[in-house]
KEKE-3310 file (N, C-alpha, C; in steps of 0.2 Angstrom, whole numbers, plus 5000, padded with zeros to 4 digits):
npx = (5625:5611:5595:5578:5560:5557:5568:5570:5572:5562:5562:5566:5555:5546:5550:5549:5535:5531:5537:5528:5516:5519:5522:5509:5502:5508:5504:5490:5490:5496:5486:5475:5480:5480:5467:5462:5469:5463:5451:5452:5457:5458:5443:5440:5436:5422:5424:5415:5405:5394:5385:5380:5391:5403:5412:5429:5441:5457:5470:5487:5494:5498:5508:5505:5507:5501:5495:5489:5476:5479:5476:5480:5483:5488:5481:5487:5491:5503:5510:5506:5514:5507:5490:5481:5491:5499:5501:5511:5507:5511:5504:5498:5488:5474:5467:5451:5438:5421:5410:5393:5388:5379:5366:5356:5352:5364:5370:5383:5397:5411:5427:5444:5460:5477:5489:5505:5521:5527:5517:5509:5495:5485:5471:5462:5457:5456:5457:5460:5462:5449:5454:5464:5458:5452:5463:5467:5457:5458:5470:5467:5456:5455:5454:5445:5432:5420:5423:5420:5418:5424:5415:5403:5403:5397:5383:5369:5373:5370:5365:5375:5387:5387:5383:5394:5406:5419:5432:5443:5454:5463:5479:5490:5508:5518:5527:5545:5552:5545:5543:5535:5517:5500:5485:5468:5452:5436:5418:5415:5408:5394:5396:5397:5404:5402:5412:5419:5425:5439:5446:5437:5431:5421:5419:5419:5410:5401:5406:5412:5425:5426:5419:5408:5408:5414:5411:5416:5421:5420:5434:5445:5462:5477:5493:5509:5526:5539:5551:5569:5577:5575:5579:5576:5562:5552:5551:5549:5541:5527:5527:5516:5513:5504:5486:5471:5456:5451:5444:5439)
npy = (5819:5828:5826:5823:5823:5813:5805:5802:5789:5775:5774:5787:5794:5789:5794:5808:5809:5805:5815:5826:5822:5822:5836:5842:5837:5843:5856:5855:5852:5864:5873:5869:5871:5885:5888:5883:5891:5903:5900:5898:5910:5923:5933:5950:5966:5976:5989:6000:6004:5991:5989:5996:6008:6014:6029:6032:6041:6042:6043:6038:6023:6026:6028:6025:6028:6022:6024:6011:6006:5996:5979:5966:5959:5966:5974:5968:5956:5955:5953:5961:5969:5970:5971:5985:5993:6003:6001:6003:6003:6001:6005:6003:6013:6017:6031:6035:6041:6039:6040:6041:6041:6034:6035:6029:6024:6015:6000:5998:5987:5986:5979:5975:5970:5965:5959:5952:5953:5941:5933:5934:5937:5949:5955:5969:5979:5968:5963:5976:5988:6000:6012:6015:6020:6031:6039:6041:6048:6060:6065:6069:6077:6091:6092:6083:6083:6076:6062:6045:6031:6015:6004:6010:6013:6003:5999:6009:6020:6036:6046:6058:6071:6078:6068:6060:6049:6048:6038:6026:6012:6000:5992:5979:5980:5976:5961:5963:5959:5962:5969:5974:5976:5973:5981:5977:5983:5980:5979:5991:5990:5983:5974:5957:5941:5925:5911:5896:5882:5875:5866:5858:5843:5830:5818:5820:5826:5840:5856:5870:5870:5862:5868:5870:5882:5899:5915:5930:5947:5964:5973:5985:5987:5991:5994:5994:5999:5996:6006:6004:5993:5980:5986:5999:5999:6001:6015:6019:6026:6021:6018:6022:6011:6006:6007:5998:5990:5974:5957:5948)
npz = (4972:4967:4974:4969:4970:4961:4960:4973:4986:4991:5005:5008:5004:5013:5025:5023:5022:5035:5042:5038:5044:5057:5058:5055:5066:5077:5074:5076:5090:5095:5091:5099:5112:5111:5110:5123:5132:5129:5133:5147:5152:5163:5167:5162:5168:5162:5151:5150:5164:5169:5179:5195:5202:5213:5217:5221:5231:5237:5250:5248:5257:5274:5289:5306:5324:5338:5355:5365:5376:5390:5390:5392:5380:5365:5350:5339:5344:5352:5368:5383:5396:5408:5415:5413:5409:5396:5378:5364:5347:5330:5314:5297:5287:5277:5270:5265:5253:5248:5235:5229:5213:5205:5202:5210:5226:5235:5243:5253:5255:5261:5257:5261:5256:5258:5247:5247:5239:5243:5243:5254:5264:5270:5280:5279:5293:5302:5319:5323:5335:5341:5345:5336:5325:5330:5332:5319:5315:5323:5318:5305:5306:5304:5290:5286:5293:5296:5298:5297:5307:5303:5305:5303:5290:5283:5274:5267:5254:5250:5236:5227:5230:5242:5250:5252:5260:5272:5278:5285:5284:5293:5295:5301:5304:5290:5284:5286:5275:5264:5248:5238:5237:5234:5235:5237:5234:5238:5235:5228:5216:5207:5197:5192:5188:5183:5184:5177:5187:5184:5191:5197:5204:5198:5203:5217:5231:5229:5236:5246:5244:5233:5221:5207:5201:5201:5209:5203:5207:5202:5206:5214:5211:5218:5217:5226:5228:5240:5244:5247:5260:5272:5283:5281:5279:5289:5290:5277:5263:5254:5237:5224:5211:5201:5196:5194:5188:5192:5190:5203)
capx = (5620:5605:5589:5571:5554:5557:5574:5571:5571:5556:5564:5566:5548:5542:5553:5546:5528:5531:5538:5522:5511:5521:5521:5502:5500:5510:5500:5484:5491:5497:5480:5471:5483:5478:5459:5461:5471:5458:5445:5453:5460:5454:5439:5442:5430:5419:5427:5410:5401:5387:5381:5381:5398:5404:5418:5433:5447:5461:5477:5491:5495:5503:5509:5503:5509:5495:5496:5483:5475:5481:5470:5483:5485:5487:5477:5491:5493:5509:5509:5507:5517:5502:5484:5481:5497:5498:5506:5511:5507:5512:5500:5497:5481:5472:5461:5447:5431:5417:5404:5389:5385:5376:5359:5352:5355:5368:5372:5391:5400:5418:5432:5451:5465:5483:5493:5512:5525:5529:5510:5506:5488:5483:5465:5461:5453:5456:5460:5462:5459:5446:5459:5468:5454:5451:5469:5467:5452:5462:5476:5464:5450:5454:5452:5439:5428:5415:5426:5416:5421:5423:5409:5397:5403:5393:5376:5367:5377:5365:5367:5378:5394:5385:5382:5400:5408:5426:5434:5449:5455:5470:5482:5496:5514:5520:5534:5551:5555:5540:5546:5529:5511:5494:5479:5462:5447:5430:5412:5414:5405:5390:5398:5399:5405:5402:5417:5419:5431:5443:5448:5431:5431:5414:5419:5419:5404:5401:5407:5415:5432:5426:5413:5408:5410:5416:5409:5421:5418:5425:5438:5450:5468:5482:5500:5514:5533:5541:5559:5574:5577:5571:5581:5572:5555:5548:5550:5549:5534:5525:5526:5511:5515:5498:5479:5467:5451:5451:5439:5443)
capy = (5821:5831:5821:5827:5819:5807:5801:5800:5782:5774:5775:5794:5796:5787:5799:5814:5808:5805:5822:5829:5820:5825:5843:5843:5835:5849:5862:5854:5853:5871:5877:5867:5875:5892:5888:5881:5896:5908:5898:5898:5916:5927:5938:5957:5970:5979:5995:6005:6001:5987:5989:6002:6009:6020:6033:6032:6044:6040:6044:6032:6021:6030:6024:6029:6024:6023:6021:6007:6005:5989:5974:5960:5958:5971:5972:5964:5950:5955:5953:5968:5967:5969:5974:5992:5997:6005:5998:6007:5999:6004:6002:6006:6014:6020:6035:6035:6044:6035:6045:6038:6045:6029:6036:6027:6023:6009:5997:5997:5982:5986:5974:5977:5965:5966:5953:5954:5949:5934:5929:5934:5940:5953:5957:5975:5980:5962:5963:5982:5992:6006:6018:6017:6024:6037:6042:6043:6054:6066:6067:6072:6080:6098:6092:6078:6084:6071:6056:6040:6025:6009:6000:6014:6014:5998:6001:6013:6027:6040:6049:6065:6073:6080:6062:6056:6047:6047:6033:6023:6005:6000:5985:5978:5981:5970:5958:5968:5957:5964:5975:5976:5973:5975:5982:5975:5986:5977:5983:5997:5989:5978:5969:5950:5936:5918:5907:5888:5880:5870:5861:5854:5835:5828:5812:5821:5829:5848:5859:5876:5869:5859:5871:5870:5888:5904:5922:5935:5954:5969:5975:5990:5984:5997:5991:5999:5997:5999:6007:6002:5986:5978:5991:6006:5998:6004:6023:6020:6028:6016:6022:6019:6008:6006:6006:5995:5986:5967:5953:5944)
capz = (4966:4970:4973:4969:4972:4956:4961:4980:4987:4995:5012:5009:5004:5019:5031:5022:5024:5042:5045:5037:5049:5064:5058:5056:5073:5081:5073:5079:5097:5097:5090:5104:5117:5111:5112:5130:5135:5128:5137:5155:5154:5168:5164:5163:5169:5157:5150:5153:5169:5167:5185:5199:5203:5218:5216:5227:5231:5243:5251:5249:5264:5278:5295:5313:5330:5343:5362:5366:5383:5392:5390:5392:5373:5360:5344:5335:5347:5356:5375:5387:5403:5414:5414:5415:5406:5389:5373:5358:5341:5323:5309:5291:5286:5270:5271:5258:5253:5244:5233:5225:5208:5201:5200:5215:5233:5235:5249:5252:5260:5258:5259:5260:5257:5255:5245:5246:5234:5245:5243:5261:5264:5276:5279:5282:5299:5307:5325:5325:5341:5339:5347:5330:5320:5334:5331:5312:5315:5326:5313:5299:5307:5301:5283:5285:5300:5296:5297:5299:5309:5298:5306:5301:5283:5280:5273:5262:5252:5246:5230:5227:5233:5249:5255:5252:5267:5273:5283:5285:5285:5296:5294:5306:5300:5285:5285:5284:5268:5258:5243:5234:5239:5230:5240:5234:5237:5235:5237:5224:5210:5207:5192:5195:5183:5185:5179:5178:5191:5180:5196:5200:5203:5198:5207:5224:5233:5228:5242:5245:5242:5227:5218:5200:5198:5206:5207:5203:5207:5200:5212:5213:5213:5219:5218:5228:5230:5246:5243:5252:5262:5278:5288:5280:5278:5294:5288:5270:5260:5248:5230:5220:5204:5196:5199:5189:5190:5190:5192:5209)
cpx = (5614:5599:5583:5566:5554:5563:5575:5569:5565:5556:5563:5559:5544:5544:5549:5538:5527:5532:5532:5517:5513:5520:5514:5500:5502:5506:5493:5485:5492:5490:5475:5473:5480:5471:5458:5463:5466:5452:5446:5456:5455:5450:5442:5436:5428:5422:5422:5406:5395:5383:5383:5389:5399:5411:5422:5439:5450:5468:5481:5493:5500:5503:5507:5505:5504:5497:5489:5482:5477:5475:5473:5486:5484:5483:5480:5494:5499:5507:5510:5509:5512:5496:5484:5486:5495:5503:5505:5511:5508:5508:5500:5489:5480:5466:5457:5440:5427:5411:5400:5386:5381:5369:5354:5356:5358:5370:5380:5393:5407:5422:5439:5456:5471:5486:5500:5515:5528:5522:5507:5500:5487:5476:5464:5456:5453:5460:5463:5458:5455:5450:5463:5464:5452:5457:5470:5462:5455:5467:5473:5458:5449:5452:5446:5436:5423:5417:5421:5419:5419:5417:5403:5397:5399:5386:5375:5371:5372:5368:5370:5384:5392:5384:5388:5402:5415:5427:5441:5449:5462:5472:5488:5502:5515:5526:5539:5553:5551:5543:5540:5523:5505:5488:5473:5456:5440:5424:5411:5410:5400:5391:5401:5399:5405:5407:5417:5425:5434:5445:5443:5432:5424:5414:5418:5412:5405:5401:5410:5422:5432:5419:5414:5410:5412:5413:5415:5418:5423:5428:5444:5457:5473:5488:5505:5520:5535:5549:5563:5575:5574:5573:5577:5565:5551:5547:5549:5541:5532:5524:5521:5514:5509:5491:5475:5461:5452:5445:5442:5437)
cpy = (5823:5827:5825:5821:5812:5803:5799:5792:5781:5775:5783:5797:5795:5792:5805:5814:5808:5812:5827:5828:5823:5833:5845:5842:5841:5855:5861:5855:5860:5875:5875:5871:5882:5893:5887:5887:5902:5907:5899:5905:5920:5932:5945:5961:5974:5986:6001:6001:5997:5987:5995:6002:6015:6023:6033:6036:6042:6043:6038:6030:6025:6026:6029:6025:6027:6020:6018:6006:5997:5985:5967:5958:5963:5969:5968:5958:5950:5956:5959:5966:5967:5973:5981:5996:5999:6001:6002:6002:6003:6001:6006:6008:6018:6024:6036:6039:6040:6040:6040:6042:6040:6030:6033:6025:6016:6006:5995:5992:5982:5980:5976:5972:5966:5959:5955:5950:5942:5930:5929:5938:5943:5956:5964:5975:5974:5963:5970:5986:5998:6012:6020:6021:6031:6042:6045:6049:6060:6069:6071:6076:6087:6098:6088:6078:6079:6064:6051:6033:6019:6005:6004:6015:6009:6000:6006:6019:6030:6044:6056:6066:6075:6074:6057:6054:6045:6042:6031:6015:6004:5992:5985:5979:5975:5967:5963:5966:5959:5970:5977:5973:5976:5976:5981:5978:5983:5981:5989:5996:5983:5973:5963:5946:5929:5914:5900:5887:5874:5864:5857:5847:5833:5821:5813:5826:5837:5851:5866:5875:5865:5861:5870:5876:5893:5911:5927:5942:5959:5973:5980:5987:5990:5993:5996:5995:6000:6000:6005:5995:5985:5983:5997:6005:6002:6012:6024:6022:6024:6021:6018:6017:6009:6005:6003:5991:5979:5963:5948:5941)
cpz = (4970:4969:4973:4971:4967:4958:4969:4981:4991:5002:5013:5009:5010:5025:5030:5024:5032:5045:5044:5042:5055:5064:5059:5063:5078:5080:5076:5087:5099:5096:5096:5111:5117:5113:5120:5134:5135:5133:5145:5157:5158:5165:5166:5164:5163:5157:5153:5158:5167:5173:5189:5201:5208:5216:5222:5226:5238:5244:5251:5256:5268:5285:5301:5319:5335:5350:5363:5373:5384:5393:5390:5386:5369:5354:5339:5338:5351:5364:5378:5394:5408:5412:5417:5412:5399:5384:5367:5352:5335:5318:5303:5291:5279:5272:5265:5259:5247:5242:5228:5220:5203:5199:5205:5221:5232:5242:5248:5258:5258:5261:5257:5261:5254:5253:5243:5241:5236:5246:5250:5260:5271:5275:5283:5288:5304:5313:5327:5330:5339:5340:5340:5326:5324:5332:5324:5311:5317:5321:5307:5300:5304:5293:5282:5292:5301:5295:5300:5301:5304:5299:5303:5293:5279:5279:5267:5261:5248:5241:5231:5232:5240:5253:5254:5259:5267:5279:5282:5286:5287:5295:5299:5301:5296:5287:5282:5277:5262:5254:5239:5237:5234:5235:5236:5238:5234:5238:5233:5218:5210:5201:5194:5189:5186:5181:5182:5182:5187:5185:5199:5199:5204:5202:5215:5225:5232:5235:5241:5242:5235:5223:5211:5197:5203:5204:5208:5203:5205:5206:5210:5215:5213:5221:5220:5229:5236:5245:5248:5254:5269:5283:5288:5279:5283:5293:5281:5268:5254:5242:5226:5213:5199:5200:5193:5192:5188:5193:5197:5213)
residu = (MET:ARG:MET:ASN:ALA:ARG:THR:CYS:SER:PRO:ALA:GLY:ARG:ALA:VAL:SER:ALA:LEU:LEU:LEU:VAL:VAL:SER:ALA:SER:LEU:VAL:MET:VAL:LEU:ALA:THR:LEU:VAL:VAL:VAL:SER:ALA:THR:VAL:ALA:ALA:PRO:ILE:PRO:SER:ILE:ALA:PRO:VAL:SER:TRP:GLU:LEU:GLY:ILE:THR:TYR:HIS:ASP:PRO:ASP:ARG:ILE:THR:VAL:GLU:LEU:PRO:GLY:SER:GLY:VAL:SER:SER:ILE:GLY:SER:GLU:ILE:SER:GLY:ALA:GLY:ASN:SER:ASP:PHE:GLY:ALA:TYR:TRP:TYR:LEU:LEU:TYR:THR:VAL:THR:ASN:GLU:SER:GLY:ARG:GLU:VAL:GLU:PHE:TYR:PRO:SER:PHE:GLU:ILE:VAL:THR:ASP:ALA:LEU:GLY:VAL:VAL:THR:GLY:GLY:GLU:GLY:ILE:HIS:PRO:ARG:VAL:TYR:GLU:ALA:VAL:ASP:GLU:ARG:HIS:ARG:ARG:VAL:TYR:PRO:PHE:PHE:VAL:ASP:PRO:ALA:ARG:MET:VAL:GLY:ALA:ILE:ARG:GLN:GLY:ALA:ASP:ASN:ALA:LYS:THR:SER:ALA:ILE:ALA:PHE:PRO:PRO:LEU:ASP:PRO:GLU:VAL:ASN:ARG:PHE:THR:LEU:TYR:VAL:GLY:GLY:LEU:SER:GLY:GLU:ILE:VAL:LYS:VAL:ARG:ASN:TRP:GLY:PHE:ASP:PRO:GLY:GLN:GLU:GLU:SER:GLU:SER:ASN:ALA:ARG:SER:PHE:LEU:LEU:ARG:LYS:THR:LEU:ALA:ILE:THR:TYR:ASP:ILE:PRO:GLY:ASP:ARG:ARG:THR:GLN:PRO:ILE:ALA:LYS:PRO:VAL:ARG:VAL:LYS:GLU:GLU:TRP:VAL:MET:ARG)
# end
């Protein structure tokens, strides 16, 4: 026999009421999760610049093999057979040009970092022998006769295309297992956002590892795929997947 609200037993009505309470609770929990997710979502850069911003053009990463003067240890940490000998090192490098059209002189403090699909982190320029940049300059001198050493890129960038500066940043070889990496270029924008550190422990002393907040800077992120496998990686040409601005 079909039962309705009038013929339902007291036990049935109690079960129905309980289900309504549970349903309402689930709705509240889901709503709370949505609010929390929106609160902790990573900030995104402004569509229109809200601070100074430098323009950048670049060549996709390329490889170069350089003969380094003997010094006991090469720039990537491999032992050299003896002082005075030479050692050949293979490197990645990014050739880039920065132009200031912001309307005022800007101090440029560049940073370059590669993050691989295995979450490995490689800092650009770290431990790189100066001979590497000399070799890059020699390779591109015909097109870029005013190549600037990376150390001289730091500092004031004057306005206008006539004051653009071209340089490069080099990296040691990546792990052969890497299939994708993202290159983060910092120092191109003055946009900064302060965000709450949700992992802050008020019961512990505030420090660099236990900060109340973080500063995120507008950063250019360029993602590349490396086609092939570990056998072909040393000769593969990175394929650009996307370019975007992120807060980092």
